[in-house]
Structures are given as C-alpha cells and as structure tokens.
C-alpha positions in Angstrom: 420.1 236.1 194.4 416.7 234.8 194.5 416.9 234.0 197.9 417.7 237.5 198.9 415.2 239.1 196.7 412.1 237.1 197.8 413.3 237.0 201.7 413.0 241.0 201.4 410.0 240.7 199.9 408.5 238.7 202.6 409.4 240.5 205.4 407.4 243.7 204.2 404.5 241.7 205.1 401.0 243.2 204.6 397.4 241.9 202.9 397.8 238.5 201.5 397.1 239.6 198.0 400.1 242.3 198.2 402.3 239.7 199.8 401.7 237.4 197.1 402.3 239.6 194.2 405.8 241.1 195.8 406.7 237.3 195.9 405.9 236.8 192.5 407.7 240.2 191.2 410.9 239.3 193.2 411.2 235.5 191.6 411.0 237.0 188.4 413.3 240.0 189.2 416.3 237.1 190.5 415.5 235.4 186.7 415.9 238.7 184.4 418.8 239.6 183.5 420.3 243.1 184.7 420.0 245.6 181.6 423.3 246.5 179.1 424.1 249.4 176.7 424.2 246.9 174.1 420.5 247.3 174.4 419.4 250.1 172.2 417.0 251.0 174.8 419.7 251.6 177.5 422.2 252.6 174.3 424.6 255.7 175.0 424.2 254.9 179.0 426.9 253.8 181.5 424.4 250.7 182.9 427.2 248.4 182.5 429.0 250.1 185.3 426.3 249.4 187.7 426.9 246.6 190.2 423.6 246.2 192.0 425.1 243.9 194.6 426.8 246.7 196.7 423.6 248.3 197.6 421.4 246.6 200.3 418.2 247.2 201.8 418.0 250.7 203.9 417.6 250.5 207.8 414.2 251.8 208.8 414.6 255.8 209.6 416.2 256.9 213.5 413.9 259.9 213.4 410.6 260.8 212.2 411.3 264.8 212.1 413.7 266.4 210.5 413.8 269.9 208.2 411.6 270.1 205.0 413.2 270.7 202.2 412.1 273.8 200.5 411.2 272.4 197.7 408.2 271.4 199.5 407.6 274.6 201.2 404.4 275.3 199.0 400.6 275.6 199.4 399.5 272.3 199.7 395.8 269.9 200.2 398.3 267.2 201.6 401.8 266.2 202.3 403.4 262.6 202.4 406.7 262.3 203.7 409.1 259.0 203.3 412.2 258.4 204.7 414.3 255.4 203.6 411.5 253.9 202.5 409.5 254.1 205.5 406.6 256.7 205.7 407.4 259.2 208.5 405.0 261.8 208.1 400.9 262.1 206.4 399.0 265.1 206.7 396.1 266.0 204.8 394.4 269.4 205.5 391.1 269.0 206.3 389.2 271.1 203.4 391.1 268.3 201.3 389.9 265.1 203.2 386.4 266.9 203.4 386.1 266.6 199.1 387.2 263.0 199.9 390.8 263.4 198.5 392.7 260.4 200.0 396.3 259.6 200.4 397.3 256.4 202.0 399.9 253.8 202.2 398.9 250.7 200.0 399.6 247.9 202.4 396.3 249.3 204.0 393.7 249.0 201.3 393.2 246.6 198.4 393.5 248.2 194.6 391.7 247.5 191.3 393.8 245.3 189.6 393.3 247.7 186.0 395.2 250.0 188.1 398.1 248.3 189.5 400.9 248.5 186.8 398.2 248.9 184.2 400.4 252.5 183.0 403.6 250.6 183.2 404.9 249.0 179.5 407.3 246.1 180.1 408.9 245.6 182.8 412.9 245.0 183.5 414.8 244.5 186.4 414.6 247.9 188.2 410.7 247.7 187.5 410.1 244.8 189.0 412.4 245.1 191.8 410.2 248.1 193.1 407.0 245.6 192.4 408.8 243.0 195.0 410.3 245.6 197.6 408.2 248.9 197.4 408.1 249.5 201.1 405.7 252.1 201.5 403.6 252.6 197.6 401.1 255.6 198.1 398.1 255.7 196.7 396.6 259.3 195.9 392.9 259.1 194.8 390.6 262.0 194.2 386.9 261.3 193.4 384.6 261.8 190.8 383.9 265.4 190.0 386.2 266.9 192.7 388.7 269.9 192.1 391.5 269.7 194.2 392.7 273.5 194.0 396.3 272.7 196.0 399.0 269.8 195.1 399.9 267.2 197.0 403.5 267.2 198.0 405.0 263.8 197.9 408.4 263.6 199.0 411.3 260.7 199.4 414.3 260.9 200.8 417.4 258.5 200.8 419.3 259.1 204.0 421.8 255.7 204.2 424.9 255.3 202.1 424.7 251.8 200.8 421.1 251.8 200.5 418.6 250.9 197.9 415.1 252.2 197.9 412.4 252.0 195.5 409.4 254.6 196.0 406.4 253.8 194.2 402.9 256.4 193.7 400.0 255.8 192.1 397.5 258.3 191.4 394.0 258.0 190.3 391.7 261.0 188.9 388.6 259.6 188.8 386.1 260.6 186.4 385.8 264.4 185.8 388.2 265.4 188.7 391.3 267.4 188.5 394.4 267.3 190.7 398.1 268.2 191.1 400.9 266.3 192.5 404.5 267.7 193.0 406.9 264.8 193.8 410.3 265.2 194.7 413.3 262.8 195.1 416.2 264.4 197.4 419.1 263.4 199.0 421.9 264.7 200.6 425.9 263.6 199.5 425.1 259.4 200.1 426.2 256.9 197.7 423.0 255.1 196.9 420.7 253.4 194.4 416.7 254.6 194.1 414.5 253.5 191.6 410.9 254.7 191.6 407.9 253.8 190.1 405.2 256.5 189.0 401.7 255.5 188.1 399.4 257.9 186.6 395.4 257.4 185.8 393.2 259.7 184.3 389.7 258.8 184.2 387.6 259.9 181.6 387.1 263.9 181.7 389.9 264.3 184.1 393.2 266.4 184.4 396.1 264.9 185.9 399.2 267.0 186.5 402.3 265.3 187.7 405.9 267.7 188.6 408.9 265.2 189.4 411.8 267.0 190.7 414.8 264.9 191.3 417.7 266.9 193.7 419.7 264.1 194.5 423.5 264.0 196.3 426.3 263.9 193.5 426.8 260.1 194.0 423.1 259.1 193.8 422.1 257.0 191.0 418.3 256.7 190.3 416.6 255.0 187.9 412.8 255.7 187.2 410.2 255.0 185.8 406.5 256.9 185.2 403.9 255.5 183.4 400.8 257.4 182.7 397.2 255.7 181.0 394.8 258.4 179.7 390.7 258.2 179.2 388.4 259.6 177.0 388.6 263.7 177.4 391.1 263.3 179.9 394.4 265.4 180.0 397.9 264.3 181.3 400.5 266.7 182.2 404.1 265.2 183.2 406.7 267.0 184.0 409.9 266.4 185.4 413.2 268.5 186.7 416.3 267.0 187.4 419.2 269.0 188.7 421.4 266.0 190.8 422.4 263.0 190.6 425.3 260.8 189.4 423.1 258.8 186.7 419.6 259.7 186.7 417.4 258.1 184.6 413.7 258.7 184.0 411.8 256.6 181.2 408.1 258.2 180.8 405.6 256.3 178.6 401.9 258.2 178.0 399.6 255.3 176.7 396.6 257.7 175.3 393.7 255.1 175.0 390.5 257.5 174.9 389.4 259.3 172.2 390.2 262.8 172.6 392.5 262.6 175.6 395.6 264.8 175.4 399.2 263.9 177.2 401.6 266.7 177.6 405.3 265.8 178.8 407.9 268.5 179.8 411.3 268.1 181.4 414.2 270.5 182.2 417.4 269.4 183.0 421.0 271.0 183.9 424.1 268.5 184.8 427.1 269.6 185.5 430.9 268.3 186.6 430.6 264.9 185.5 426.6 263.9 185.7 424.7 261.8 183.3 420.9 262.7 182.8 419.1 260.3 180.5 415.4 260.2 179.5 413.7 258.1 177.3 410.3 258.8 176.2 406.9 256.9 174.5 403.7 258.5 173.2 401.7 255.7 172.4 398.1 256.9 170.7 395.6 254.1 171.0 392.6 255.8 170.4 391.2 258.8 167.6 391.7 262.2 167.6 394.4 261.8 170.6 397.3 264.7 171.2 400.5 264.9 172.8 403.1 267.3 172.9 406.6 266.8 174.2 409.1 269.7 174.9 412.4 268.7 176.7 415.2 271.1 177.3 417.9 270.8 178.8 422.1 272.0 179.5 425.2 270.2 180.3 428.7 271.5 181.1 432.1 270.6 182.7 432.3 266.8 181.5 428.2 266.4 182.0 426.1 264.3 179.7 422.6 264.2 178.3 420.6 261.3 176.5 417.0 261.9 174.9 415.7 259.4 173.4 412.0 259.5 172.2 409.9 256.8 170.1 406.4 259.0 169.1 403.7 255.3 168.2 400.6 256.2 166.4 398.3 252.3 166.2 395.8 251.5 163.8 392.8 253.3 164.3 394.3 256.0 165.9 393.3 258.5 163.1 393.0 262.2 163.7 396.0 262.6 165.9 398.0 265.3 166.6 401.8 264.4 168.2 405.0 266.7 168.4 407.9 265.6 169.6 410.9 269.1 171.0 414.4 268.3 172.1 416.6 270.9 172.4 419.8 270.9 174.4 422.7 273.7 175.0 426.4 272.2 175.4 428.3 274.8 177.3 431.6 273.3 178.2 434.0 271.4 175.9 434.2 268.3 177.5 430.1 268.1 177.7 428.1 266.0 175.2 424.4 265.4 174.6 422.7 262.7 172.6 419.4 263.7 171.0 417.4 260.8 169.1 413.6 261.1 168.3 411.8 258.5 166.3 408.4 257.8 164.7 406.3 255.0 164.7 403.0 255.5 162.2 400.7 253.0 161.5 397.5 255.3 160.1 397.4 258.4 157.0 395.2 261.1 158.4 397.7 262.4 161.6 400.0 265.3 161.8 403.5 264.2 163.9 406.4 266.1 164.0 410.1 265.9 165.6 412.6 268.2 166.5 415.9 267.9 168.1 419.1 269.9 168.7 421.7 269.8 170.2 424.5 273.2 170.0 426.4 276.0 171.7 424.9 279.3 172.8 424.1 281.2 169.7 426.9 283.3 168.3 424.4 285.9 167.2 422.4 286.0 170.5 425.3 286.5 172.7 426.8 289.4 169.9 424.0 291.2 169.8 423.7 291.6 173.6 427.8 292.2 173.6 427.4 294.8 171.4 424.8 296.4 173.9 427.1 296.5 176.3 426.6 293.3 178.1 429.5 291.5 180.2 430.0 288.4 178.0 429.6 286.3 181.4 425.9 288.0 182.0 425.5 287.6 178.3 425.7 284.0 178.2 423.5 283.9 181.1 420.6 285.7 179.9 420.2 283.2 177.1 420.5 280.5 178.9 417.8 281.7 181.3 415.9 282.7 178.8 416.5 279.3 177.2 414.6 277.5 179.8 412.0 279.8 180.5 409.4 278.5 178.2 409.6 275.1 179.6 409.6 276.6 183.2 406.5 278.3 182.5 404.7 275.3 181.8 405.8 273.8 184.9 402.7 272.9 186.6 403.2 273.6 189.9 403.8 277.9 189.7 404.8 278.7 193.4 408.0 276.6 192.3 409.0 278.4 189.1 410.7 281.2 190.4 412.7 278.4 192.9 413.8 276.3 189.0 415.1 279.4 187.6 417.3 280.2 190.8 418.6 276.4 190.6 419.4 276.8 186.8 421.2 280.1 187.9 423.0 277.8 190.6 424.3 275.3 188.5 425.7 277.7 185.9 427.6 279.4 188.8 428.9 276.5 190.0 430.8 275.2 187.0 434.0 274.6 186.4 435.0 275.3 182.8 
C-alpha cells in the first residue's frame, strides 16, 4: 500500500516543496491505521464497513464543459469547477480581480507554512491521504481591507464510479477583509469515496463566511474535515448543509486564537432512506474574551441515522469566553435514529458555557394545535418541519440559496417512504 500511495503522490508533480510534502504525507498515510468504530471519535459510525481498497484514483475528465449544478447558480465574484480531481473551469469577475481577489491552484504558487495545515488538528488516515493526493488544491485569497460582496463559488464534482477524490480548499482572508465562499460537493448516482479538506484562516478583524453543501448521490461516502483559525477581532461563519450521500461525515474544528475572535458553526441536515449523516465539532478557545455559537439542526426519516458529537474546549487563559452549543433533531420515522452527544472541557472559571441537545418526534401539541384549526395532518407536519429548520436556514451565509434549501427539505419530506 505504501508503494501505491507514493506512486500516486509522485505522479501529481508540482513544485519541489509540494512534491516533498505529498510524498511525506503518502508515507505517513500508508503507515497510519484506518479508523475504527471502537475509537471514541468514530463512535456510532459505520467506518468498519469501509473497504478503501475498492476505490481507485479518478481518471482525468473526458470533457471540460457540462451543466452546472443549480446550487451554483448565484451572483458570484468567481467560479471554480473541479471535476474528478481536475480543474475544468476557473473564472474571476473583472471587478473582483481588480480588488486583488485571487483564486488559483496550489501547484502554481507557494503557500506560507503557517497557513497550510495550520487549521487542521490531529491528522488521520483521510486527512493524510488528502495531503498526499489532492490533485487540484484551490487557494482563495483576499487582500487586506478588501470587501468582496459576492461569493466565490467552488464546485467539486465526482462522476466516475469506483473512484476516490480528495478535494482541497484553502481560504485566506487578510486583515480587515471580508469574504464569502460557497463550497459545493456533488455527484450523480455513482459509487465513490470523497475525502475533502477545507482550511479557513481569518486574520485580525477579518470576516470569513464559508457555506458548504453536500449533495451527493445515494452511494457516495464522504469523509471530510473543515478547520478554521480565527485571529484577534476576526469572525468565521462555517455553515454546512448535508442532503445526500450514503455515509457523509464532516468534522469541523474552530480554533479561536485571537482576543475577541468569534466562530459561528451552523448545520442543517436531512437524512432519508438508509442515509447516515455524521457531524463532529470542536469549539477550541485559546484566547481571552472569545465567542463561539453552534446551532445544528437535523431530521431523519425511514431508516436513516444522524450522529452529532461536539466538544467545547476552554483553555487556560481564555478568560471571559462565551461558548454555546445547541443540537436539535427530529425523528420522523419508527426506523430512524439520532444520537447527540455534547461535551464541555473547561480550564477557566470566568466563562459562560452551555450545551443543549434534543432528539424526538414532531411535537404533539404543535400538531394538535394545527389540526384543531382544520389543517390536515400531513400538511401540519410539513409546516412544523419547515419551521423547525427556519432559524438555521435564515442564518446561512448565501442568502440567494435559502429558498432553495427550504425546497430541498420539502422534497426530502415528500420522498420518505415511512
């Protein structure tokens, strides 16, 4: 396996520093054990069912054109489409380019060591493979004091059955800048493994919003990692929408290292059929008077499952920190199931922290209230579920997509079989 990984990494080419980094990661990945459900961080997951040897590197795409997912149909400052690990489209609006916005492939430029990998916590078999095999890492940078009004849209498409791909996205918002990135992973009904890594760095007084949407076909496994590093007076909004996939996992780590930094973590997810959506989060506070707020809301029906496990960590010295964690789950079928495990680890006294979780069916009192006023039961339930998601959808960074997300929730309700 070592030879196979190093051969794949060597074939990617690129500047010497990147080739060396890829080879080192390939060797480390080959030596690293695959995760197991016996490990706490993988508890409740079906990771033991994954046979990574079934997947091979995706071949180069046959065409550069093709229809764009409706999710990307928004006013935008730039668009990147990566298909099966190769960039097939990269456009930057002239006005955004004039401001200094850059969107490039990592092969073409060096990245400061303190940026690359700085947002990622402890590496595992998947993040190491991403380090070794990410064939088209996308780097988005906005310079100091620049506000880019429209989002940068990055689309990663998987079209080849039996393939494995490793999307990589690095976003750097310089001091006092503002930027929004819409990050979409999508595929038709193919069998594939996707292991994306996203790194977000907000320098002092910057505002960086990242909205990811996972819309894979029903046989795709996606195991992803998002890491955010937040400096003094900076803010990161990391929002996730999960709709597709067979097993879709995202680990989101927010590292607040500067005084008065803030992290907002949002997620909306809906699982039907036998889907599994798996979320792991870390709100990691290093500096005084920092803030984080997490709101994750999901629903499961049929025999679908969801998992949420999150940790608020307040490190010694992070006095005056406020950190909040809320996870709510609707269980809409007798065969569906949701696990919710919030955790706190606090090393300071002068802090405000709370966590809350709930798992249950549609509220009977709400249902009765609507039924008593002549609303049919199925319509009443639909209204309640849509209302359940409303507050988290209203906070999603890309406003143009909010109605489309509500429609996606309604569609998932209509598709359920129980």
